[in-house]
All heavy atoms as TSV, in Angstrom:
chain	resi	resn	atom	element	x	y	z
A	1	MET	N	N	0.860	-1.177	0.009
A	1	MET	CA	C	0.002	-0.013	-0.008
A	1	MET	C	C	0.898	1.245	0.010
A	1	MET	O	O	1.702	1.429	0.877
A	1	MET	CB	C	-0.879	-0.029	1.250
A	1	MET	CG	C	-1.882	1.051	1.279
A	1	MET	SD	S	-3.011	0.747	2.644
A	1	MET	CE	C	-3.987	2.169	2.547
A	2	GLU	N	N	0.671	2.106	-0.998
A	2	GLU	CA	C	1.493	3.259	-1.107
A	2	GLU	C	C	0.927	4.427	-0.297
A	2	GLU	O	O	-0.216	4.575	-0.144
A	2	GLU	CB	C	1.585	3.719	-2.580
A	2	GLU	CG	C	2.273	2.753	-3.478
A	2	GLU	CD	C	2.320	3.281	-4.905
A	2	GLU	OE1	O	2.487	4.484	-5.053
A	2	GLU	OE2	O	2.325	2.463	-5.808
A	3	LYS	N	N	1.846	5.206	0.231
A	3	LYS	CA	C	1.454	6.372	1.040
A	3	LYS	C	C	1.073	7.477	0.052
A	3	LYS	O	O	1.734	7.722	-0.952
A	3	LYS	CB	C	2.625	6.841	1.892
A	3	LYS	CG	C	2.312	7.952	2.822
A	3	LYS	CD	C	3.471	8.266	3.718
A	3	LYS	CE	C	3.091	9.380	4.668
A	3	LYS	NZ	N	4.178	9.732	5.559
A	4	ILE	N	N	-0.080	8.165	0.333
A	4	ILE	CA	C	-0.530	9.237	-0.471
A	4	ILE	C	C	0.197	10.483	-0.114
A	4	ILE	O	O	0.239	10.870	1.054
A	4	ILE	CB	C	-2.076	9.393	-0.317
A	4	ILE	CG1	C	-2.772	8.165	-0.781
A	4	ILE	CG2	C	-2.540	10.583	-1.140
A	4	ILE	CD1	C	-4.241	8.182	-0.555
A	5	HIS	N	N	0.824	11.162	-1.062
A	5	HIS	CA	C	1.478	12.435	-0.829
A	5	HIS	C	C	0.434	13.519	-0.736
A	5	HIS	O	O	-0.607	13.471	-1.349
A	5	HIS	CB	C	2.502	12.682	-1.903
A	5	HIS	CG	C	3.559	11.652	-1.982
A	5	HIS	ND1	N	4.567	11.555	-1.034
A	5	HIS	CD2	C	3.807	10.656	-2.871
A	5	HIS	CE1	C	5.356	10.551	-1.310
A	5	HIS	NE2	N	4.883	9.998	-2.426
A	6	TYR	N	N	0.756	14.562	-0.028
A	6	TYR	CA	C	-0.122	15.682	0.197
A	6	TYR	C	C	-0.571	16.318	-1.132
A	6	TYR	O	O	-1.706	16.646	-1.288
A	6	TYR	CB	C	0.533	16.766	1.087
A	6	TYR	CG	C	-0.447	17.893	1.368
A	6	TYR	CD1	C	-1.471	17.728	2.282
A	6	TYR	CD2	C	-0.307	19.101	0.722
A	6	TYR	CE1	C	-2.346	18.773	2.525
A	6	TYR	CE2	C	-1.172	20.150	0.949
A	6	TYR	CZ	C	-2.217	19.953	1.870
A	6	TYR	OH	O	-3.092	20.967	2.114
A	7	SER	N	N	0.296	16.398	-2.075
A	7	SER	CA	C	-0.017	17.007	-3.328
A	7	SER	C	C	-1.057	16.198	-4.095
A	7	SER	O	O	-1.822	16.761	-4.898
A	7	SER	CB	C	1.218	17.195	-4.229
A	7	SER	OG	O	1.770	15.912	-4.502
A	8	GLU	N	N	-1.161	14.881	-3.853
A	8	GLU	CA	C	-2.181	14.052	-4.490
A	8	GLU	C	C	-3.505	14.179	-3.858
A	8	GLU	O	O	-4.518	13.787	-4.442
A	8	GLU	CB	C	-1.695	12.641	-4.545
A	8	GLU	CG	C	-0.394	12.415	-5.329
A	8	GLU	CD	C	0.024	10.949	-5.274
A	8	GLU	OE1	O	-0.745	10.101	-4.864
A	8	GLU	OE2	O	1.202	10.700	-5.572
A	9	ARG	N	N	-3.531	14.700	-2.653
A	9	ARG	CA	C	-4.846	14.856	-1.950
A	9	ARG	C	C	-5.635	15.992	-2.455
A	9	ARG	O	O	-6.865	15.993	-2.325
A	9	ARG	CB	C	-4.550	15.007	-0.445
A	9	ARG	CG	C	-3.984	13.841	0.204
A	9	ARG	CD	C	-3.817	14.179	1.668
A	9	ARG	NE	N	-3.190	13.109	2.406
A	9	ARG	CZ	C	-2.829	13.201	3.630
A	9	ARG	NH1	N	-3.004	14.272	4.292
A	9	ARG	NH2	N	-2.277	12.122	4.228
A	10	GLY	N	N	-5.003	17.020	-2.968
A	10	GLY	CA	C	-5.723	18.198	-3.432
A	10	GLY	C	C	-5.520	19.330	-2.448
A	10	GLY	O	O	-5.172	19.156	-1.309
A	11	ARG	N	N	-5.810	20.521	-2.956
A	11	ARG	CA	C	-5.616	21.758	-2.143
A	11	ARG	C	C	-6.593	21.823	-0.981
A	11	ARG	O	O	-6.282	22.367	0.028
A	11	ARG	CB	C	-5.760	22.954	-3.026
A	11	ARG	CG	C	-4.796	23.055	-4.154
A	11	ARG	CD	C	-5.062	24.327	-4.927
A	11	ARG	NE	N	-6.469	24.397	-5.287
A	11	ARG	CZ	C	-6.945	24.940	-6.388
A	11	ARG	NH1	N	-6.117	25.542	-7.207
A	11	ARG	NH2	N	-8.207	24.974	-6.662
A	12	LEU	N	N	-7.786	21.337	-1.187
A	12	LEU	CA	C	-8.806	21.520	-0.193
A	12	LEU	C	C	-9.132	20.225	0.608
A	12	LEU	O	O	-10.255	19.980	0.990
A	12	LEU	CB	C	-10.097	22.057	-0.867
A	12	LEU	CG	C	-10.002	23.376	-1.540
A	12	LEU	CD1	C	-11.290	23.769	-2.243
A	12	LEU	CD2	C	-9.574	24.464	-0.561
A	13	PHE	N	N	-8.102	19.472	0.783
A	13	PHE	CA	C	-8.298	18.184	1.545
A	13	PHE	C	C	-8.834	18.422	2.941
A	13	PHE	O	O	-9.740	17.700	3.397
A	13	PHE	CB	C	-6.899	17.469	1.608
A	13	PHE	CG	C	-7.007	16.131	2.283
A	13	PHE	CD1	C	-7.628	15.071	1.688
A	13	PHE	CD2	C	-6.453	15.947	3.543
A	13	PHE	CE1	C	-7.686	13.820	2.293
A	13	PHE	CE2	C	-6.526	14.700	4.155
A	13	PHE	CZ	C	-7.152	13.648	3.518
A	14	TRP	N	N	-8.378	19.500	3.583
A	14	TRP	CA	C	-8.828	19.812	4.920
A	14	TRP	C	C	-10.314	20.162	4.920
A	14	TRP	O	O	-11.061	19.818	5.827
A	14	TRP	CB	C	-7.992	20.960	5.548
A	14	TRP	CG	C	-8.124	22.219	4.727
A	14	TRP	CD1	C	-7.369	22.611	3.663
A	14	TRP	CD2	C	-9.109	23.251	4.903
A	14	TRP	NE1	N	-7.768	23.790	3.195
A	14	TRP	CE2	C	-8.855	24.238	3.921
A	14	TRP	CE3	C	-10.155	23.438	5.806
A	14	TRP	CZ2	C	-9.579	25.375	3.806
A	14	TRP	CZ3	C	-10.902	24.590	5.717
A	14	TRP	CH2	C	-10.602	25.537	4.702
A	15	LEU	N	N	-10.738	20.892	3.847
A	15	LEU	CA	C	-12.171	21.275	3.751
A	15	LEU	C	C	-13.048	20.031	3.502
A	15	LEU	O	O	-14.112	19.914	4.087
A	15	LEU	CB	C	-12.361	22.290	2.615
A	15	LEU	CG	C	-13.790	22.729	2.356
A	15	LEU	CD1	C	-14.354	23.430	3.589
A	15	LEU	CD2	C	-13.843	23.679	1.179
A	16	ARG	N	N	-12.547	19.142	2.676
A	16	ARG	CA	C	-13.318	17.882	2.410
A	16	ARG	C	C	-13.465	17.061	3.706
A	16	ARG	O	O	-14.531	16.487	3.975
A	16	ARG	CB	C	-12.655	17.052	1.326
A	16	ARG	CG	C	-12.798	17.680	-0.020
A	16	ARG	CD	C	-12.349	16.811	-1.194
A	16	ARG	NE	N	-11.792	15.576	-0.848
A	16	ARG	CZ	C	-10.637	15.103	-1.251
A	16	ARG	NH1	N	-9.811	15.883	-1.959
A	16	ARG	NH2	N	-10.204	13.913	-0.917
A	17	ASN	N	N	-12.394	17.014	4.508
A	17	ASN	CA	C	-12.487	16.296	5.771
A	17	ASN	C	C	-13.463	16.963	6.692
A	17	ASN	O	O	-14.241	16.282	7.361
A	17	ASN	CB	C	-11.106	16.224	6.430
A	17	ASN	CG	C	-10.241	15.128	5.892
A	17	ASN	OD1	O	-10.744	14.196	5.285
A	17	ASN	ND2	N	-8.951	15.269	6.056
A	18	LEU	N	N	-13.437	18.281	6.770
A	18	LEU	CA	C	-14.397	19.034	7.629
A	18	LEU	C	C	-15.832	18.768	7.127
A	18	LEU	O	O	-16.747	18.527	7.993
A	18	LEU	CB	C	-14.052	20.531	7.584
A	18	LEU	CG	C	-14.949	21.427	8.437
A	18	LEU	CD1	C	-14.705	21.112	9.915
A	18	LEU	CD2	C	-14.635	22.863	8.108
A	19	LEU	N	N	-16.051	18.774	5.831
A	19	LEU	CA	C	-17.400	18.555	5.317
A	19	LEU	C	C	-17.834	17.131	5.593
A	19	LEU	O	O	-19.018	16.858	5.892
A	19	LEU	CB	C	-17.452	18.809	3.800
A	19	LEU	CG	C	-17.400	20.273	3.388
A	19	LEU	CD1	C	-17.209	20.395	1.906
A	19	LEU	CD2	C	-18.626	21.007	3.854
A	20	ASN	N	N	-16.929	16.152	5.574
A	20	ASN	CA	C	-17.266	14.762	5.883
A	20	ASN	C	C	-17.683	14.610	7.335
A	20	ASN	O	O	-18.672	13.947	7.663
A	20	ASN	CB	C	-16.116	13.816	5.572
A	20	ASN	CG	C	-16.178	13.321	4.174
A	20	ASN	OD1	O	-17.248	13.121	3.626
A	20	ASN	ND2	N	-15.007	13.076	3.594
A	21	ILE	N	N	-16.979	15.260	8.225
A	21	ILE	CA	C	-17.287	15.229	9.677
A	21	ILE	C	C	-18.646	15.866	9.892
A	21	ILE	O	O	-19.472	15.330	10.602
A	21	ILE	CB	C	-16.187	15.932	10.495
A	21	ILE	CG1	C	-14.925	15.113	10.436
A	21	ILE	CG2	C	-16.646	16.186	11.920
A	21	ILE	CD1	C	-13.694	15.845	10.975
A	22	LEU	N	N	-18.874	17.044	9.250
A	22	LEU	CA	C	-20.177	17.715	9.389
A	22	LEU	C	C	-21.291	16.854	8.857
A	22	LEU	O	O	-22.390	16.757	9.440
A	22	LEU	CB	C	-20.097	19.055	8.672
A	22	LEU	CG	C	-21.279	19.997	8.839
A	22	LEU	CD1	C	-21.471	20.365	10.272
A	22	LEU	CD2	C	-21.076	21.208	7.976
A	23	PHE	N	N	-21.061	16.166	7.724
A	23	PHE	CA	C	-22.074	15.241	7.141
A	23	PHE	C	C	-22.446	14.119	8.139
A	23	PHE	O	O	-23.596	13.852	8.389
A	23	PHE	CB	C	-21.536	14.631	5.857
A	23	PHE	CG	C	-22.279	13.404	5.404
A	23	PHE	CD1	C	-23.597	13.499	4.958
A	23	PHE	CD2	C	-21.683	12.153	5.515
A	23	PHE	CE1	C	-24.244	12.338	4.575
A	23	PHE	CE2	C	-22.355	11.033	5.151
A	23	PHE	CZ	C	-23.656	11.117	4.660
A	24	ILE	N	N	-21.401	13.505	8.688
A	24	ILE	CA	C	-21.661	12.366	9.609
A	24	ILE	C	C	-22.459	12.826	10.820
A	24	ILE	O	O	-23.458	12.178	11.232
A	24	ILE	CB	C	-20.332	11.713	10.045
A	24	ILE	CG1	C	-19.700	11.024	8.823
A	24	ILE	CG2	C	-20.504	10.735	11.185
A	24	ILE	CD1	C	-18.247	10.569	9.050
A	25	VAL	N	N	-22.065	13.959	11.428
A	25	VAL	CA	C	-22.754	14.452	12.627
A	25	VAL	C	C	-24.198	14.843	12.290
A	25	VAL	O	O	-25.133	14.483	13.033
A	25	VAL	CB	C	-21.999	15.642	13.207
A	25	VAL	CG1	C	-22.800	16.357	14.295
A	25	VAL	CG2	C	-20.651	15.205	13.754
A	26	THR	N	N	-24.366	15.515	11.140
A	26	THR	CA	C	-25.737	15.914	10.732
A	26	THR	C	C	-26.603	14.735	10.401
A	26	THR	O	O	-27.793	14.707	10.760
A	26	THR	CB	C	-25.618	16.861	9.542
A	26	THR	OG1	O	-24.723	17.941	9.837
A	26	THR	CG2	C	-26.974	17.493	9.219
A	27	ALA	N	N	-26.039	13.731	9.759
A	27	ALA	CA	C	-26.835	12.574	9.379
A	27	ALA	C	C	-27.277	11.829	10.669
A	27	ALA	O	O	-28.427	11.394	10.737
A	27	ALA	CB	C	-26.041	11.642	8.491
A	28	ILE	N	N	-26.380	11.624	11.631
A	28	ILE	CA	C	-26.729	10.952	12.864
A	28	ILE	C	C	-27.825	11.744	13.590
A	28	ILE	O	O	-28.776	11.153	14.104
A	28	ILE	CB	C	-25.478	10.723	13.717
A	28	ILE	CG1	C	-24.551	9.692	13.092
A	28	ILE	CG2	C	-25.843	10.307	15.139
A	28	ILE	CD1	C	-23.175	9.559	13.705
A	29	ALA	N	N	-27.659	13.072	13.651
A	29	ALA	CA	C	-28.616	13.883	14.344
A	29	ALA	C	C	-30.018	13.769	13.618
A	29	ALA	O	O	-31.054	13.680	14.254
A	29	ALA	CB	C	-28.186	15.321	14.366
A	30	GLY	N	N	-29.969	13.776	12.271
A	30	GLY	CA	C	-31.219	13.673	11.539
A	30	GLY	C	C	-31.919	12.335	11.764
A	30	GLY	O	O	-33.139	12.307	11.905
A	31	VAL	N	N	-31.181	11.260	11.796
A	31	VAL	CA	C	-31.793	9.979	12.071
A	31	VAL	C	C	-32.344	9.911	13.455
A	31	VAL	O	O	-33.428	9.342	13.717
A	31	VAL	CB	C	-30.763	8.830	11.798
A	31	VAL	CG1	C	-31.312	7.468	12.279
A	31	VAL	CG2	C	-30.379	8.771	10.315
A	32	ALA	N	N	-31.616	10.494	14.420
A	32	ALA	CA	C	-32.105	10.518	15.769
A	32	ALA	C	C	-33.429	11.254	15.921
A	32	ALA	O	O	-34.348	10.822	16.567
A	32	ALA	CB	C	-31.081	11.095	16.768
A	33	VAL	N	N	-33.493	12.443	15.295
A	33	VAL	CA	C	-34.682	13.253	15.267
A	33	VAL	C	C	-35.792	12.496	14.589
A	33	VAL	O	O	-36.960	12.462	15.058
A	33	VAL	CB	C	-34.474	14.593	14.642
A	33	VAL	CG1	C	-35.769	15.367	14.393
A	33	VAL	CG2	C	-33.533	15.459	15.487
A	34	TYR	N	N	-35.525	11.848	13.475
A	34	TYR	CA	C	-36.505	11.130	12.737
A	34	TYR	C	C	-37.077	9.971	13.585
A	34	TYR	O	O	-38.299	9.791	13.619
A	34	TYR	CB	C	-35.857	10.494	11.447
A	34	TYR	CG	C	-36.855	9.736	10.578
A	34	TYR	CD1	C	-37.597	10.403	9.662
A	34	TYR	CD2	C	-36.979	8.362	10.704
A	34	TYR	CE1	C	-38.500	9.701	8.840
A	34	TYR	CE2	C	-37.862	7.656	9.905
A	34	TYR	CZ	C	-38.614	8.343	8.977
A	34	TYR	OH	O	-39.513	7.656	8.201
A	35	LEU	N	N	-36.238	9.247	14.280
A	35	LEU	CA	C	-36.716	8.128	15.060
A	35	LEU	C	C	-37.364	8.506	16.389
A	35	LEU	O	O	-38.301	7.806	16.876
A	35	LEU	CB	C	-35.549	7.137	15.320
A	35	LEU	CG	C	-35.011	6.441	14.068
A	35	LEU	CD1	C	-33.776	5.585	14.441
A	35	LEU	CD2	C	-36.054	5.581	13.430
A	36	LEU	N	N	-36.909	9.557	17.007
A	36	LEU	CA	C	-37.307	9.907	18.350
A	36	LEU	C	C	-38.355	10.989	18.446
A	36	LEU	O	O	-39.063	11.107	19.423
A	36	LEU	CB	C	-36.106	10.274	19.232
A	36	LEU	CG	C	-35.046	9.183	19.356
A	36	LEU	CD1	C	-33.821	9.704	20.075
A	36	LEU	CD2	C	-35.627	7.962	20.049
A	37	GLN	N	N	-38.419	11.856	17.425
A	37	GLN	CA	C	-39.315	12.980	17.486
A	37	GLN	C	C	-40.165	13.107	16.230
A	37	GLN	O	O	-41.000	12.253	15.982
A	37	GLN	CB	C	-38.526	14.273	17.765
A	37	GLN	CG	C	-37.901	14.277	19.114
A	37	GLN	CD	C	-37.190	15.646	19.393
A	37	GLN	OE1	O	-37.159	16.491	18.555
A	37	GLN	NE2	N	-36.560	15.702	20.548
A	38	ASP	N	N	-39.886	14.121	15.424
A	38	ASP	CA	C	-40.713	14.407	14.271
A	38	ASP	C	C	-40.110	13.872	12.961
A	38	ASP	O	O	-38.959	14.135	12.686
A	38	ASP	CB	C	-40.879	15.955	14.166
A	38	ASP	CG	C	-41.813	16.348	13.058
A	38	ASP	OD1	O	-42.746	15.616	12.758
A	38	ASP	OD2	O	-41.569	17.424	12.461
A	39	LYS	N	N	-40.852	13.066	12.249
A	39	LYS	CA	C	-40.332	12.446	11.039
A	39	LYS	C	C	-40.093	13.469	9.958
A	39	LYS	O	O	-39.104	13.361	9.210
A	39	LYS	CB	C	-41.337	11.378	10.555
A	39	LYS	CG	C	-41.421	10.191	11.529
A	39	LYS	CD	C	-42.030	9.031	10.880
A	39	LYS	CE	C	-42.228	7.864	11.796
A	39	LYS	NZ	N	-41.083	7.468	12.550
A	40	THR	N	N	-40.911	14.498	9.857
A	40	THR	CA	C	-40.697	15.527	8.812
A	40	THR	C	C	-39.425	16.310	9.074
A	40	THR	O	O	-38.615	16.489	8.151
A	40	THR	CB	C	-41.929	16.476	8.755
A	40	THR	OG1	O	-43.114	15.707	8.530
A	40	THR	CG2	C	-41.790	17.512	7.629
A	41	THR	N	N	-39.227	16.750	10.287
A	41	THR	CA	C	-38.026	17.509	10.618
A	41	THR	C	C	-36.780	16.645	10.388
A	41	THR	O	O	-35.766	17.109	9.900
A	41	THR	CB	C	-38.096	18.025	12.067
A	41	THR	OG1	O	-39.275	18.808	12.192
A	41	THR	CG2	C	-36.874	18.880	12.393
A	42	GLY	N	N	-36.852	15.370	10.865
A	42	GLY	CA	C	-35.722	14.469	10.656
A	42	GLY	C	C	-35.387	14.273	9.195
A	42	GLY	O	O	-34.191	14.197	8.841
A	43	THR	N	N	-36.415	14.185	8.372
A	43	THR	CA	C	-36.178	14.043	6.936
A	43	THR	C	C	-35.467	15.261	6.343
A	43	THR	O	O	-34.573	15.120	5.566
A	43	THR	CB	C	-37.503	13.840	6.206
A	43	THR	OG1	O	-38.157	12.683	6.681
A	43	THR	CG2	C	-37.296	13.702	4.704
A	44	TYR	N	N	-35.854	16.466	6.785
A	44	TYR	CA	C	-35.209	17.678	6.304
A	44	TYR	C	C	-33.749	17.740	6.769
A	44	TYR	O	O	-32.898	18.186	6.001
A	44	TYR	CB	C	-35.959	18.947	6.781
A	44	TYR	CG	C	-37.284	19.127	6.077
A	44	TYR	CD1	C	-38.400	19.502	6.751
A	44	TYR	CD2	C	-37.443	18.869	4.685
A	44	TYR	CE1	C	-39.648	19.737	6.110
A	44	TYR	CE2	C	-38.653	19.042	4.044
A	44	TYR	CZ	C	-39.745	19.453	4.758
A	44	TYR	OH	O	-40.903	19.638	4.114
A	45	ILE	N	N	-33.475	17.330	7.955
A	45	ILE	CA	C	-32.124	17.327	8.473
A	45	ILE	C	C	-31.252	16.329	7.617
A	45	ILE	O	O	-30.080	16.680	7.306
A	45	ILE	CB	C	-32.063	16.961	9.973
A	45	ILE	CG1	C	-32.754	18.088	10.758
A	45	ILE	CG2	C	-30.620	16.803	10.439
A	45	ILE	CD1	C	-32.975	17.814	12.251
A	46	VAL	N	N	-31.781	15.138	7.367
A	46	VAL	CA	C	-31.037	14.195	6.563
A	46	VAL	C	C	-30.819	14.708	5.176
A	46	VAL	O	O	-29.743	14.472	4.532
A	46	VAL	CB	C	-31.722	12.788	6.595
A	46	VAL	CG1	C	-31.121	11.861	5.599
A	46	VAL	CG2	C	-31.703	12.224	7.963
A	47	LEU	N	N	-31.815	15.373	4.612
A	47	LEU	CA	C	-31.648	15.928	3.239
A	47	LEU	C	C	-30.544	17.017	3.255
A	47	LEU	O	O	-29.783	17.124	2.288
A	47	LEU	CB	C	-32.975	16.523	2.736
A	47	LEU	CG	C	-34.023	15.488	2.331
A	47	LEU	CD1	C	-35.341	16.203	2.035
A	47	LEU	CD2	C	-33.524	14.695	1.152
A	48	GLY	N	N	-30.484	17.786	4.317
A	48	GLY	CA	C	-29.431	18.782	4.473
A	48	GLY	C	C	-28.041	18.127	4.521
A	48	GLY	O	O	-27.100	18.573	3.907
A	49	ALA	N	N	-28.003	16.992	5.252
A	49	ALA	CA	C	-26.741	16.243	5.326
A	49	ALA	C	C	-26.338	15.743	3.947
A	49	ALA	O	O	-25.145	15.744	3.584
A	49	ALA	CB	C	-26.882	15.085	6.324
A	50	MET	N	N	-27.299	15.293	3.191
A	50	MET	CA	C	-27.021	14.824	1.810
A	50	MET	C	C	-26.469	15.972	0.947
A	50	MET	O	O	-25.619	15.744	0.112
A	50	MET	CB	C	-28.251	14.206	1.177
A	50	MET	CG	C	-28.669	12.900	1.827
A	50	MET	SD	S	-30.264	12.267	1.258
A	50	MET	CE	C	-29.970	12.062	-0.457
A	51	GLY	N	N	-26.994	17.149	1.164
A	51	GLY	CA	C	-26.497	18.329	0.435
A	51	GLY	C	C	-25.024	18.558	0.735
A	51	GLY	O	O	-24.235	18.915	-0.130
A	52	ILE	N	N	-24.667	18.463	2.016
A	52	ILE	CA	C	-23.290	18.589	2.419
A	52	ILE	C	C	-22.407	17.553	1.758
A	52	ILE	O	O	-21.301	17.829	1.277
A	52	ILE	CB	C	-23.147	18.486	3.956
A	52	ILE	CG1	C	-23.862	19.665	4.616
A	52	ILE	CG2	C	-21.701	18.417	4.393
A	52	ILE	CD1	C	-24.003	19.567	6.142
A	53	LYS	N	N	-22.911	16.300	1.674
A	53	LYS	CA	C	-22.139	15.198	1.036
A	53	LYS	C	C	-21.956	15.507	-0.434
A	53	LYS	O	O	-20.904	15.171	-1.039
A	53	LYS	CB	C	-22.800	13.864	1.293
A	53	LYS	CG	C	-21.982	12.743	0.835
A	53	LYS	CD	C	-20.682	12.630	1.649
A	53	LYS	CE	C	-19.888	11.457	1.215
A	53	LYS	NZ	N	-18.565	11.450	1.915
A	54	ILE	N	N	-22.995	16.044	-1.105
A	54	ILE	CA	C	-22.912	16.364	-2.518
A	54	ILE	C	C	-21.816	17.412	-2.767
A	54	ILE	O	O	-21.057	17.289	-3.722
A	54	ILE	CB	C	-24.274	16.846	-3.070
A	54	ILE	CG1	C	-25.229	15.606	-3.099
A	54	ILE	CG2	C	-24.144	17.465	-4.456
A	54	ILE	CD1	C	-26.687	15.960	-3.430
A	55	ILE	N	N	-21.740	18.411	-1.900
A	55	ILE	CA	C	-20.679	19.431	-2.037
A	55	ILE	C	C	-19.309	18.823	-1.879
A	55	ILE	O	O	-18.419	19.048	-2.718
A	55	ILE	CB	C	-20.914	20.568	-0.967
A	55	ILE	CG1	C	-22.187	21.315	-1.298
A	55	ILE	CG2	C	-19.696	21.469	-0.977
A	55	ILE	CD1	C	-22.630	22.257	-0.176
A	56	GLU	N	N	-19.171	17.955	-0.884
A	56	GLU	CA	C	-17.849	17.275	-0.645
A	56	GLU	C	C	-17.491	16.424	-1.851
A	56	GLU	O	O	-16.344	16.437	-2.303
A	56	GLU	CB	C	-17.908	16.442	0.607
A	56	GLU	CG	C	-16.557	15.868	1.023
A	56	GLU	CD	C	-16.269	14.546	0.337
A	56	GLU	OE1	O	-17.200	13.789	0.067
A	56	GLU	OE2	O	-15.088	14.237	0.083
A	57	THR	N	N	-18.422	15.702	-2.355
A	57	THR	CA	C	-18.194	14.820	-3.512
A	57	THR	C	C	-17.836	15.613	-4.764
A	57	THR	O	O	-16.923	15.212	-5.535
A	57	THR	CB	C	-19.401	13.890	-3.786
A	57	THR	OG1	O	-19.703	13.223	-2.591
A	57	THR	CG2	C	-19.112	12.940	-4.883
A	58	SER	N	N	-18.494	16.760	-4.934
A	58	SER	CA	C	-18.174	17.655	-6.090
A	58	SER	C	C	-16.743	18.130	-5.988
A	58	SER	O	O	-16.018	18.168	-6.995
A	58	SER	CB	C	-19.123	18.774	-6.102
A	58	SER	OG	O	-20.441	18.365	-6.238
A	59	LEU	N	N	-16.283	18.485	-4.798
A	59	LEU	CA	C	-14.899	18.904	-4.627
A	59	LEU	C	C	-13.897	17.774	-4.971
A	59	LEU	O	O	-12.886	18.001	-5.561
A	59	LEU	CB	C	-14.671	19.375	-3.203
A	59	LEU	CG	C	-15.310	20.707	-2.800
A	59	LEU	CD1	C	-15.143	20.980	-1.327
A	59	LEU	CD2	C	-14.786	21.837	-3.632
A	60	ARG	N	N	-14.334	16.605	-4.612
A	60	ARG	CA	C	-13.462	15.402	-4.847
A	60	ARG	C	C	-13.364	15.166	-6.347
A	60	ARG	O	O	-12.331	14.854	-6.920
A	60	ARG	CB	C	-13.994	14.189	-4.125
A	60	ARG	CG	C	-13.127	12.964	-4.281
A	60	ARG	CD	C	-13.743	11.831	-3.491
A	60	ARG	NE	N	-13.961	12.132	-2.107
A	60	ARG	CZ	C	-13.234	11.653	-1.095
A	60	ARG	NH1	N	-12.266	10.784	-1.345
A	60	ARG	NH2	N	-13.468	11.973	0.136
A	61	ILE	N	N	-14.522	15.217	-7.051
A	61	ILE	CA	C	-14.566	14.963	-8.463
A	61	ILE	C	C	-13.759	15.985	-9.255
A	61	ILE	O	O	-13.062	15.672	-10.206
A	61	ILE	CB	C	-16.024	14.897	-8.978
A	61	ILE	CG1	C	-16.687	13.642	-8.447
A	61	ILE	CG2	C	-16.076	14.945	-10.513
A	61	ILE	CD1	C	-18.179	13.560	-8.713
A	62	MET	N	N	-13.838	17.289	-8.817
A	62	MET	CA	C	-13.110	18.360	-9.502
A	62	MET	C	C	-11.601	18.321	-9.112
A	62	MET	O	O	-10.816	19.116	-9.661
A	62	MET	CB	C	-13.676	19.729	-9.129
A	62	MET	CG	C	-15.073	19.940	-9.666
A	62	MET	SD	S	-15.699	21.566	-9.424
A	62	MET	CE	C	-15.843	21.665	-7.673
A	63	LYS	N	N	-11.258	17.474	-8.171
A	63	LYS	CA	C	-9.888	17.270	-7.734
A	63	LYS	C	C	-9.303	18.573	-7.188
A	63	LYS	O	O	-8.158	18.928	-7.496
A	63	LYS	CB	C	-9.006	16.722	-8.815
A	63	LYS	CG	C	-9.458	15.319	-9.234
A	63	LYS	CD	C	-8.512	14.687	-10.177
A	63	LYS	CE	C	-9.151	13.352	-10.634
A	63	LYS	NZ	N	-8.309	12.312	-10.729
A	64	LEU	N	N	-10.111	19.283	-6.365
A	64	LEU	CA	C	-9.613	20.497	-5.731
A	64	LEU	C	C	-8.940	20.180	-4.434
A	64	LEU	O	O	-9.200	19.261	-3.769
A	64	LEU	CB	C	-10.741	21.495	-5.526
A	64	LEU	CG	C	-11.308	22.096	-6.805
A	64	LEU	CD1	C	-12.513	22.956	-6.500
A	64	LEU	CD2	C	-10.282	22.894	-7.532
């Protein structure tokens, strides 16, 4: 297994990591709200988390 050099990760590697952490936290919160409280609000929170993931994936595809 080869070590990935920083230049191969892209300029915004730190931002992608931050967006991934935000996605995971938001998705878990959304599922918790969905299961424990209001299903509509939980759905909106999970959809917001998906939006965050789409942004992160777009950065990855553009290799920024």
